[in-house]
N, C-alpha and C positions, 0 to 999 in steps of 0.2 A: 504494500500500500504506500509506504513512504517513498519508494522509488518513483511511483507514478506522480506523487506530489512534486517531487524535485523536477521530473521531466516536464510536467505541465508548467511549473513556475519558470523554468529555463526557457521554454518556448515563448511564454508571454513576455519575459524580459528581452529576449532576442527580437521579438516583434516590435516592442516599444523602441528599442535601439534602431531598428530598420526604419520605423516611421520617423523618428527624429533625424535620421540621416537622409531622409528624402524619399525613401521607397514606400510611399503611402499604401499602395494596394497590397504589396507583398507583406509589409509589416502588419497591416490590419488583418490579413489572412492568418499570419502567424499568431497574433494575439487571439483571434477567434479559435484557431486550432488548439492553442494552449488552454483556453477557458473550457472548450468542449472536452478536452482531455481530462481536466480536473473534474468536471461535472459528471462525465460518464464513468470515471473510475471511482467516484465517491460512492457509487451504488445507489444513489437516490434518483438518478436520471435527471432529466431536465424538465422542470414543471412547466406546463403550458404548451409543450410540444407534442404533436400527435405521435402515436406509437410507431407508425410506419417510418417517420423521419428519425425517430430515436433509434430504431433498429438499423437503419442505414448508417447513422452516425457511429454506432458501435462497430458495425462491419468495417467502416472506413478506418476507424482507429486501429482495429486489429490488422488491417491490410497495410497501414501506413509504413511499417518498418520494412516489409518485404518489397512492396511496390508503391512508392509514393505517388507516382503518376496515376496509377489505377485508383488509389485512394482519393486523390483530388478529383478525378473524373466521377467517382462514385458520389463524392460530396456535391459536386456541381449538379449531377442528376437528381440527387436526393432533395436539394434545395429547390430546384426547378419543379420537381413533382409536388413538393409541399406547397409551393406558391400556386400551382395549378389547382390543387385541392382546396386551398384557402379561397381562391377566386371563385371556384365552383360553389363553395358553401355561401359566399357572399352573394353570388348571383341568385341562388335559391332564396336567400333571405330577402333580397331586393324584390323578387317576384311576389313572395308571400307578404311583404310588408305593406302592400297596398290594400290587402284584405284582412290581415291578421295583426292586431296590435302587439301581440307578444313577439312576433317576428320583427316588427318595427322597433320595438324596445331593444331586442337583441342586436339588430343592425346598428342602432344608435350607439350601443355599448361598444361594439367592435370598431365602429368608425371613430369614436372618441379615443379608444386605445391606439388606433393607427395614427391619429392626429398628434397625440402626446408623444408617440415614438418618433414621428417625423420632426417634431419640434426639438426633441432631445438630440437627434442626429444633427440637426442644423446647428444647435449650440456647440456641439463638439466640432463640427466642421468649420466653424468660424475661428477656431484656434489656429495656432501657427503651424500645425502639422501638415496642412495642405499647401502646396506651392501656389502662387498667385493665379496662373492661367487655369490650373485644375480646380482651384477653389471656386472661382466665379462660375464656371460651367456647372459644377456640382451643386452650388448653392441655388442656382437658377432652377435646376431640376428638382431640388428639394422644395423650393417655393412653389413651383408649378404643381407638384404632387400634393402639397399641403392645401393649396387653393382648390384643387379638385375634390379633395376629401372634405373641406369646409363646405363647398357647394352641395355635395351629396348629403352631408350632415344637415344642412339647412332644409333640404327637401324632406328628409326623414322627420325632422322636427316639425315641419309644416303638416305632414301627414299625421303625426302624433297629436298635434294640436286639434286637427279635425276630429280625430278619434275622441279626444277629451271633450270636445264640444258635444258630440253625439252621446257619449257614455262617460261616466266618471272613471277616468284612468289616472294612474300615478304620474 
């Protein structure tokens, strides 16, 4: 167990060094890998992550020593699959939210979490770790994504307000 803590901590520290040295993407990936390493080997798993993604993360961590490129490919596929599942779930909630107030409440909750996450990422990106040309483009993407989330959240809030007017909702 202790060996895994040292390995995960070393990967995180290496990632921080690489970020400070200017390799933002590689450094961020190393920090993420180190954090995932620590979480996966702690035995508790990662709270809030679907079981399919968690299984893929465990498999990638096991494969990392033998074949790092295959492990990275597995991680890329796992995160892409998880994103597709999440979008699918959101699309189902979006469809149901027009007729089901519970779905609208769940959609609002998820959109608020997404907006909070986007704001935290933006705050971190405003720091000195990103170089000027990369920072501006990245911040613009974040602002655009947050704006879209806010617009969708406003629509959901409007639908919920209509439900409240028709029926007493929280």
